[in-house]
N, C-alpha and C positions, 0 to 999 in steps of 0.2 A: 420605816417600811418603803421601799423602792415600787412606782407604780409607772408602768410604760402606757400609754395611750397611742392606739392607730384610729388615723382617719383625716379629718381637713382641718387647715388653718384657715380661717377666713378673716377679713374684716366686719364687723357689727357696727352697723349704723343703727343705732337706738334713737329714734324719734318719739320722745313720750309728748304727747298731744295735751295741750292745757284746757282743750274745748274742743267739742267733737268735728270732726272733718267737716269741711263746708266744700260743695263742689265748687270748682272755677274760683277759688277763695281763698285767702291766706288764714292760715290761725297760730295763733303763739305755739310753741315747743320747745323743750328741751332737749337736744341733740349731743351725744356721744357716739365717739369712735372708739374700739376696744377691739382686742382680739376674740374672735368669735370660731364658731364651728363646734361640734358636740364633742368631739375629741380632745379640743382645747379647753373647752370649759371645765369638761371631767378634770383635765389636769389642773386646771386653776383652783378649782376646790380642792382636788386632791392634795395638794401644795400647801394652801391656807389650813388644811387640817391637820398638818404637819410631815406630811410623807413627803421623801425625794420624789422628784418627778420628771419623768422624758416623756415629751412630744415626739412622734413619729409623724412626720408629713413632709407632702411637696411643699417648699413653700418658695418664693421669688424675691427678685431684687428690685421690683418698683416701687414706687415711694408708699403706697399700702405695704406692702412686705417686710419694706425695712422699719417701719412705723411698729408693726405688731411684733416682730421680730425682738425690736427693742424693748417693749412692753412685758414678753415673755421672760426676756433676761433680767428685766427688774423685779419680776415676782420671782425669779430663782426657778424658772422652768428649762428645763435642758432643751434645746431644738434640735433634734435629729430627722435625718430624710436629706433628699437632695435639693440644694439650692440649685433651681432652674432660672437661667436668665431669659430676657426677651419674651417672659409668658406674664401675664395677669392675675394679680392676686384675686381671686374668688372674694365675693361681698355678699352679705345678707340685709336685707333692710328691714327691721322690725318695728312695725307701726303700734304703737301701744296708746290705747285709747286711756281716758281718764278713769275709767272704772278698772284697768288693770290688764281687759283683754286684748288680743295680739292677732296682728295680719304680718306673716311673715313673706318676702319675696325674696328668693336665693338665685346667685350666679356662684355655680361652683368653681370658676375657672382653671388654672392650672391644680388647684387639689383634687378635680375630678378626675386627675389622671395617674392617679397612683397605681404602682403595678409591683410585680414580682423582684422586678429588678433595682427597685428603691429602697428593698429592705434587706436585711442582714442578720443574722443570727446573735452578732454580737450586741444589736440595739436590746435585745431581753437577756443580755448578761447580768445575772444578779438580781433580777424583778422578782418580787413576789406575786404582782400581779399585770396581767396584759389586758389592756379594756381595748376592745374594738367595737368601735363606732359602727350600726349597721347600715348605714350610708355605703361603707367601702363597700360592702358586700352584693349593692345592687349591679355593680360591673365584675365581668367576670375578670378580669385583670385585680381589680381590686381586692375581690375573695381569693385570690391566688395570693396575693402579697398578703394576706390576714392569715391563709393557711401556711404559708411559708413561716411567719411570726410566731404562730400558734404552737407549730410542731417543735420550735424552738424553745418557745417558753415551756410546755411541757417536758423538754428534755432536761431543764433546768430545774423545775418541781414547782413552778409559777402554776396560780391559777389563772384560767381563762373567764373573762367576762364578756358577753354582747350585750349592748342596747340595741332592740328592733328599729329604733329611730323614727320610722316612716309608715304608718298603712297606706297610704298612697303608694310609695314605690312595693311595697309587697305585693299590693294587687297589680303592680303593672309586670313585674317579674315574672310575680306566678308564687304561689303559696309552696307548692313543691321544692320548688327551684330554691325558694327563700330557706326552708327547713333543710334541705339538703345542703345548701354552704353552712347555715349556723352549726348543725350537726356535724359538718366536718372539721370543726374547729375543737370539739369535745368539750363546751362549756361548762366551767362550773355553776356559774349564774348566768341568768338570762333576764334582761329587763325589757319590761315594754309598759306602755299605757293601753287601756281599755281598748282603744281605738286598734294597734299595733298588735294586740293579744287576738282580737277576733279574727284580725287580715292571717293573724299566722298558724292559729289551729290549737291544737293539743299543746300543753305546756313541754317544754323541752331542756334539759339541763337538770343538773343536781338539784337548783333552788331558783325559783322560777316566783319573779317579782313583778307584782301588778303597780304601776303607779298611778295613784287615782285623785290627785290634786289634792284638793281641799276634803276631799273623802277619805283622807290618809292613803294607806296601802294594804295588799295584800300578800303574804308571803306562802308558798307553797313548797315544804322539804319533807322527804320522804315520805310522802302519800298525805302529810299532813298540810292542812292550810288555817294561817291565824292572820286575824285583821287587826291593823293597828291603826289608831286615830291620828288625823295631821296635829301638828304643831298650832294654836292659833295666833293669830298676829292680830296687832291692833290695826293696820290700814297695809293693804295689799299696793305696790307701786307697780311693779312689772312683774307678771308671770317668767318671762322669757329664762331659759336655763335654770329652771326649778328643779325639774328632772334629771337634768345634769348633776346638780349641787348633790340630789338626794343617791344618784348612784355612786357619785363619788363617798359621800358619809357612809353608806353600807360598806364599800369596798375598804375603807380604812378603819372601819369602826362596826355600828350594827345598825339595827332599824331606827334608835335613838336618835343615834347620831346624823342618821340621813333625813330623819324629819326635821332635825334642829338646822341642819345644814339649807334645805327645801325651804325652810320658813324663813331663815335669815336671808335667802335669795329674792325672795318675793317682796320684800322692803327694799331692796336695792332697785336703781334703774341698771340694767344692762344684764347678760348671762354669768358674770365674773366677780367674784368675792371684791 
């Protein structure tokens, strides 16, 4: 199976605290630098699950950009999209508390400027799935890029999936605008967490999947809704990226594979396998 993901490529700075944060003081932590961004995370998990994967994203030639490009190559992920010089790689700092809860701070950098001129139809040639990160749809230029690739994907007979990504972003853009941009892609699968689903409104797409974390998930298809329990784990290390692992597992397999990937993800530090 060949999967193409479209969206951000960022540097994830994962700070796993060994004690609660202390104002104006220092606490011990384990810190990792890994490729990140929702599209990159889904690509990494899809590759781990055995798919051939291409990530379409703007990437840079600064130190952080070279680091994450090398890491993707080592994982067997093909990186497509423009290499832009003189720009700064975006980053996300994930502050993970000892109980596994997280706080994120995002700077999208060069990745946030993706537009229709950065993509072409050949990027989805041979793909069975095009997965679009919802962050891409928040900007008009990003939505145009996604629409161009989605039209090509449909032409090749591929499925299109969308992850809504951010309740805050949907609220800022406006529900109706986001719904119109998602609908234009004619997605077969739409993923959301509960907050994103509430911000977005009525289900859209042939398959509507609500990711509910420790409560499992619900899948609505052909007017029928089924609930699925999460896979239990002994210890939660980091919930960052669990939703992306779930999406990858669902796309290349089924609900059971999705839940298993998410369960593995939360036992690891960071959003990638």
